[in-house]
C-alpha positions as CSV (number, residue, x, y, z in Angstrom):
1,X,-93.1,-49.3,40.5
2,X,-96.9,-48.7,40.2
3,X,-99.4,-51.1,40.2
4,X,-100.5,-50.4,36.8
5,X,-97.3,-49.4,34.9
6,X,-96.9,-50.1,31.3
7,X,-93.7,-50.2,29.3
8,X,-93.5,-47.2,27.0
9,X,-94.5,-47.7,23.2
10,X,-94.0,-44.5,20.8
11,X,-96.7,-43.7,18.1
12,X,-94.6,-45.2,15.5
13,X,-94.1,-48.8,17.3
14,X,-97.6,-48.7,18.0
15,X,-98.5,-48.0,14.2
16,X,-95.8,-50.4,13.0
17,X,-97.2,-53.3,15.1
18,X,-100.4,-52.5,13.8
19,X,-99.6,-52.7,10.4
20,X,-98.2,-56.1,11.2
21,X,-101.4,-57.5,12.9
22,X,-103.0,-56.3,9.7
23,X,-100.9,-57.7,7.2
24,X,-98.7,-60.7,8.5
25,X,-97.0,-61.2,5.1
26,X,-95.8,-57.3,5.4
27,X,-92.5,-58.5,6.4
28,X,-91.8,-60.9,4.1
29,X,-92.6,-58.8,1.4
30,X,-90.1,-56.1,3.0
31,X,-87.6,-58.8,2.9
32,X,-88.2,-59.6,-0.5
33,X,-87.7,-55.9,-1.9
34,X,-84.8,-55.4,0.2
35,X,-83.3,-58.6,-1.6
36,X,-83.9,-56.9,-4.9
37,X,-81.9,-53.9,-4.3
38,X,-79.5,-54.6,-1.8
39,X,-78.7,-58.1,-0.7
40,X,-76.2,-58.6,-3.6
41,X,-73.2,-61.2,-4.1
42,X,-70.0,-59.2,-4.5
43,X,-67.5,-60.0,-7.0
44,X,-64.4,-59.4,-5.0
45,X,-62.1,-59.8,-7.5
46,X,-63.9,-56.9,-9.8
47,X,-63.7,-54.8,-6.8
48,X,-60.2,-55.0,-6.5
49,X,-59.4,-54.4,-10.0
50,X,-61.7,-51.0,-9.7
51,X,-59.9,-50.0,-6.6
52,X,-56.7,-50.5,-8.4
53,X,-57.4,-48.8,-11.8
54,X,-58.9,-45.9,-9.6
55,X,-56.9,-42.7,-10.5
56,X,-56.5,-40.1,-7.8
57,X,-58.3,-36.8,-8.8
58,X,-56.2,-33.6,-8.5
59,X,-57.0,-31.3,-5.9
60,X,-58.1,-28.4,-8.4
61,X,-60.0,-30.4,-11.0
62,X,-60.1,-27.5,-13.7
63,X,-55.8,-27.0,-13.8
64,X,-54.8,-29.3,-16.1
65,X,-51.1,-30.3,-15.5
66,X,-50.1,-31.2,-19.1
67,X,-49.4,-28.1,-20.9
68,X,-49.7,-27.4,-24.5
69,X,-46.6,-27.7,-26.7
70,X,-45.8,-24.4,-28.4
């Protein structure tokens, strides 16, 4: 290993680290934003009902299997 060897850091990693140094609350605000959109409590019963009520789609959706009465 060379005497002056440094681990490689990409430009993107350096940019993110500099952002975090300039704004220490950045990560907390990111987590709060994520909580608003993604981290939700799931209602397992409602999911099971939705899954059970799902009707399989026919392979060709523009064809009706129901024929009109003549």
